[in-house]
C-alpha positions as CSV (number, residue, x, y, z in Angstrom):
1,X,169.0,55.3,100.2
2,X,166.4,57.1,98.0
3,X,164.8,54.9,95.4
4,X,165.0,57.7,92.9
5,X,166.7,61.0,93.5
6,X,164.1,63.3,91.9
7,X,165.4,66.3,93.8
8,X,168.8,66.1,92.2
9,X,167.3,65.5,88.8
10,X,165.1,68.5,89.1
11,X,168.0,70.7,90.2
12,X,169.9,69.7,87.0
13,X,166.9,70.4,84.8
14,X,165.3,73.2,86.8
15,X,165.7,76.0,84.2
16,X,164.1,73.9,81.4
17,X,161.3,72.4,83.5
18,X,160.4,75.7,85.1
19,X,160.3,77.4,81.7
20,X,158.1,74.6,80.3
21,X,155.7,74.8,83.3
22,X,155.6,78.6,83.2
23,X,154.6,78.5,79.5
24,X,151.6,76.4,80.4
25,X,150.6,78.7,83.2
26,X,150.9,81.6,80.8
27,X,148.7,80.1,78.0
28,X,146.3,78.4,80.5
29,X,145.4,75.4,78.3
30,X,145.7,72.8,81.1
31,X,143.7,70.1,79.2
32,X,144.9,69.0,75.8
33,X,147.2,72.1,75.4
34,X,149.9,72.3,72.8
35,X,152.5,70.5,74.9
36,X,150.4,67.3,74.6
37,X,150.8,67.1,70.9
38,X,154.4,68.2,71.1
39,X,155.2,65.5,73.6
40,X,153.4,62.9,71.5
41,X,155.5,63.9,68.5
42,X,158.8,63.8,70.4
43,X,158.1,60.4,72.0
44,X,156.9,58.9,68.7
45,X,160.2,60.1,67.1
46,X,162.2,58.6,70.0
47,X,160.6,55.2,69.6
48,X,160.2,55.2,65.8
49,X,156.5,54.5,66.2
50,X,154.0,56.2,63.9
51,X,151.7,57.2,66.7
52,X,152.0,58.2,70.3
53,X,148.8,58.9,72.3
54,X,149.3,60.6,75.7
55,X,147.0,59.2,78.5
56,X,146.5,59.6,82.2
57,X,148.7,56.8,83.4
58,X,150.4,53.6,82.4
59,X,147.4,51.7,83.7
60,X,145.1,53.7,81.5
61,X,147.4,53.1,78.5
62,X,147.0,49.3,79.0
63,X,143.2,49.5,79.5
64,X,142.8,51.8,76.5
65,X,144.9,49.4,74.4
66,X,142.6,46.5,75.3
67,X,139.5,48.6,74.6
68,X,140.9,49.8,71.2
69,X,141.3,46.1,70.2
70,X,137.6,45.7,70.9
71,X,138.0,42.6,73.1
72,X,134.8,40.9,74.2
73,X,133.9,39.6,77.7
74,X,135.4,36.2,78.2
75,X,138.3,36.7,75.8
76,X,141.6,35.6,77.1
77,X,144.8,37.6,77.4
78,X,148.1,35.8,78.0
79,X,150.4,37.5,80.4
80,X,152.9,37.0,83.2
81,X,152.1,36.4,86.9
82,X,155.2,38.3,87.9
83,X,154.3,41.9,87.5
84,X,152.5,44.8,89.2
85,X,148.8,44.2,89.7
86,X,147.8,46.7,87.0
87,X,148.8,44.3,84.2
88,X,146.1,41.7,85.2
89,X,143.8,44.4,86.7
90,X,143.2,46.0,83.3
91,X,142.5,42.6,81.7
92,X,139.8,42.0,84.2
93,X,138.4,45.5,83.9
94,X,138.1,45.0,80.2
95,X,135.9,41.9,80.9
96,X,138.6,39.5,79.8
97,X,140.4,36.6,81.5
98,X,144.1,36.7,82.3
99,X,146.0,33.5,81.5
100,X,149.4,33.2,83.2
101,X,152.6,31.9,81.6
102,X,155.6,31.5,83.8
103,X,158.8,33.6,83.7
104,X,162.4,32.9,82.7
105,X,164.1,32.6,86.1
106,X,167.2,34.6,85.1
107,X,165.4,37.6,83.5
108,X,162.1,37.5,85.3
109,X,160.3,38.2,82.0
110,X,157.7,36.0,80.5
111,X,159.1,32.7,78.9
112,X,158.1,33.0,75.3
113,X,158.7,29.3,74.7
114,X,155.7,28.5,77.0
115,X,153.2,30.8,75.4
116,X,151.9,28.6,72.5
117,X,150.8,25.9,75.0
118,X,148.6,28.4,76.8
119,X,146.7,29.5,73.7
120,X,143.0,28.5,73.4
121,X,140.2,29.3,71.0
122,X,139.3,32.3,73.3
123,X,142.9,33.8,73.3
124,X,142.9,37.3,71.7
125,X,146.1,38.9,72.8
126,X,149.4,38.5,74.6
127,X,150.6,41.1,77.1
128,X,154.3,40.6,78.0
129,X,155.9,42.9,80.6
130,X,159.3,44.5,80.1
131,X,160.2,44.1,83.8
132,X,162.9,46.1,85.6
133,X,163.8,47.9,82.3
134,X,164.6,44.9,80.0
135,X,162.3,43.9,77.2
136,X,161.0,40.4,76.9
137,X,161.8,38.2,73.8
138,X,159.5,40.2,71.5
139,X,160.7,38.5,68.3
140,X,159.6,35.1,69.7
141,X,156.4,36.5,71.2
142,X,155.5,38.3,67.9
143,X,156.1,35.1,65.9
144,X,153.7,33.1,68.1
145,X,151.2,35.9,67.9
146,X,151.4,36.1,64.2
147,X,151.0,32.3,63.8
148,X,147.8,32.5,65.8
149,X,146.4,35.8,64.7
150,X,146.8,37.5,68.1
151,X,147.6,41.1,69.1
152,X,150.6,41.9,71.3
153,X,150.5,44.6,73.9
154,X,153.9,45.4,75.5
155,X,153.6,46.6,79.1
156,X,156.6,48.8,78.9
157,X,155.9,50.8,82.2
158,X,159.5,50.2,83.3
159,X,161.4,50.1,80.0
160,X,160.9,53.3,78.1
161,X,164.3,54.0,76.4
162,X,165.4,50.3,76.2
163,X,166.3,48.6,73.0
164,X,165.6,45.1,71.9
165,X,166.5,43.2,68.7
166,X,167.2,46.4,66.8
167,X,164.0,48.2,67.9
168,X,162.9,50.4,70.8
169,X,160.6,49.4,73.6
170,X,157.1,50.6,72.9
171,X,157.6,50.1,69.1
172,X,158.0,46.3,69.1
173,X,154.5,45.0,68.8
174,X,150.9,45.8,68.0
175,X,150.7,48.3,70.9
176,X,153.2,49.5,73.4
177,X,152.2,51.1,76.7
178,X,154.4,53.0,79.1
179,X,154.1,55.0,82.4
180,X,155.5,58.4,83.4
181,X,155.0,57.7,87.1
182,X,157.7,59.9,88.9
183,X,160.0,56.9,89.7
184,X,160.0,55.5,86.1
185,X,163.0,56.0,83.8
186,X,161.2,58.9,82.1
187,X,158.8,60.3,84.8
188,X,156.6,63.3,85.2
189,X,155.6,65.0,88.5
190,X,152.3,63.1,88.9
191,X,150.5,60.5,86.8
192,X,150.9,60.1,83.1
193,X,151.4,57.5,80.4
194,X,151.4,56.9,76.7
195,X,150.3,54.4,74.1
196,X,152.3,53.7,70.9
197,X,151.2,52.0,67.7
198,X,151.9,51.9,64.0
199,X,148.2,51.0,63.3
200,X,146.2,54.1,62.2
201,X,142.9,52.6,63.2
202,X,144.1,51.6,66.7
203,X,145.6,55.1,67.2
204,X,142.3,56.7,66.2
205,X,140.4,54.5,68.6
206,X,142.8,55.2,71.4
207,X,142.5,59.0,70.9
208,X,138.7,58.7,71.0
209,X,138.6,56.4,74.0
210,X,140.8,58.8,76.1
211,X,138.2,61.5,75.7
212,X,135.0,59.5,76.6
213,X,134.8,58.0,73.1
214,X,134.5,61.3,71.3
215,X,135.4,61.6,67.6
216,X,134.6,65.3,67.8
217,X,133.2,67.5,70.5
218,X,130.1,65.9,72.1
219,X,129.9,63.3,69.3
220,X,130.5,60.0,71.0
221,X,131.2,57.1,68.6
222,X,132.4,54.5,71.1
223,X,132.6,53.7,74.8
224,X,135.4,55.6,76.4
225,X,136.8,57.1,79.6
226,X,138.5,60.1,81.1
227,X,142.0,59.2,80.2
228,X,143.8,62.4,79.1
229,X,147.3,63.3,80.3
230,X,147.2,66.9,81.5
231,X,149.3,69.6,79.8
232,X,151.5,70.4,82.8
233,X,152.7,66.8,83.1
234,X,153.5,66.8,79.4
235,X,155.5,69.9,79.9
236,X,157.6,68.2,82.6
237,X,158.2,65.2,80.3
238,X,159.4,67.5,77.6
239,X,161.8,69.2,80.0
240,X,163.2,65.9,81.1
241,X,163.6,64.6,77.5
242,X,166.5,67.0,76.9
243,X,168.9,64.8,78.8
244,X,167.0,61.5,78.8
245,X,169.4,59.7,76.5
246,X,172.3,60.7,78.8
247,X,170.3,59.4,81.8
248,X,169.7,56.1,80.1
249,X,173.5,55.8,79.4
250,X,174.2,56.6,83.1
251,X,171.6,54.0,84.3
252,X,173.3,51.4,82.0
253,X,176.8,52.3,83.2
254,X,175.7,52.0,86.8
255,X,173.9,48.8,86.2
256,X,177.1,47.3,84.7
257,X,179.1,48.6,87.7
258,X,176.7,47.0,90.2
259,X,177.0,43.7,88.3
260,X,180.8,43.9,88.4
261,X,180.9,44.6,92.1
262,X,178.4,41.8,92.9
263,X,180.4,39.3,90.8
264,X,183.7,40.4,92.4
265,X,182.2,40.1,95.9
266,X,181.3,36.5,95.8
267,X,178.0,37.4,97.6
268,X,175.4,34.6,97.5
269,X,173.0,36.6,95.3
270,X,171.7,36.1,91.8
271,X,171.5,39.1,89.6
272,X,169.3,39.5,86.5
273,X,170.7,38.4,83.2
274,X,170.6,40.9,80.3
275,X,170.3,39.1,77.0
276,X,172.9,39.8,74.3
277,X,170.2,41.0,71.8
278,X,168.8,43.8,74.1
279,X,169.8,46.2,76.8
280,X,168.3,47.3,80.1
281,X,167.4,50.8,81.4
282,X,167.4,49.5,85.0
283,X,164.1,51.0,86.2
284,X,165.1,49.0,89.3
285,X,168.3,47.1,90.0
286,X,167.0,43.8,91.4
287,X,168.8,40.8,92.8
288,X,167.6,37.5,94.1
289,X,168.7,36.0,97.4
């Protein structure tokens, strides 16, 4: 069984994706071409966020978010131990210390009720992960963050398109970061990612950081990195956006069907709970045995 059937998806979207790619080949602006800004505007509109900043990968999005917050060496970032390595990796790369808070056993997302006890005078941010396509309890996490003056960075690599408590994943906290790795719910044909925020200053910082800290050509105002998403990959995302809402609906319908079949089978497996105040885009359908 294929993890993700990208060939069938491409066959369905071939005309649009091919036309998008050909347009880039014709104009030749492979770095920061017009499709980058077009994709950013479309994704910002999809989430409701004021700003979307296209970057080289989901990992780069998380690192740039930490850099935009201007965290200092030794600062602590609370996160979950049950995630891909990149979540903690970027915290260490930013010179900070990851502090782990356990997960809810039925959702596998960070347990918001345990976060406050992990806060110290060095804590600067909380980085929950929206694992398998379901967002963590962002209302509770944001309330703890607000009470302690902390930023929240949603690692939404697996949850683009999901809804939670009346909002969209990537527009539920200080910063939201997602990935367009090919197997993600909205994927490109290589590496790519995006950072979302409603904070003008953070968006400006992120845009500068992704181009080696440049505020204008060869004018470097801060430490940055080579974190741009190339134009061809943005073109692929734009082609896929045409039926993305339908794909999310299909993922959710299939997720419900899997759940019904598992429940009816009496198999000794535990499936993930989906909370009543949110949905899941099923980046993966995961069971526990």
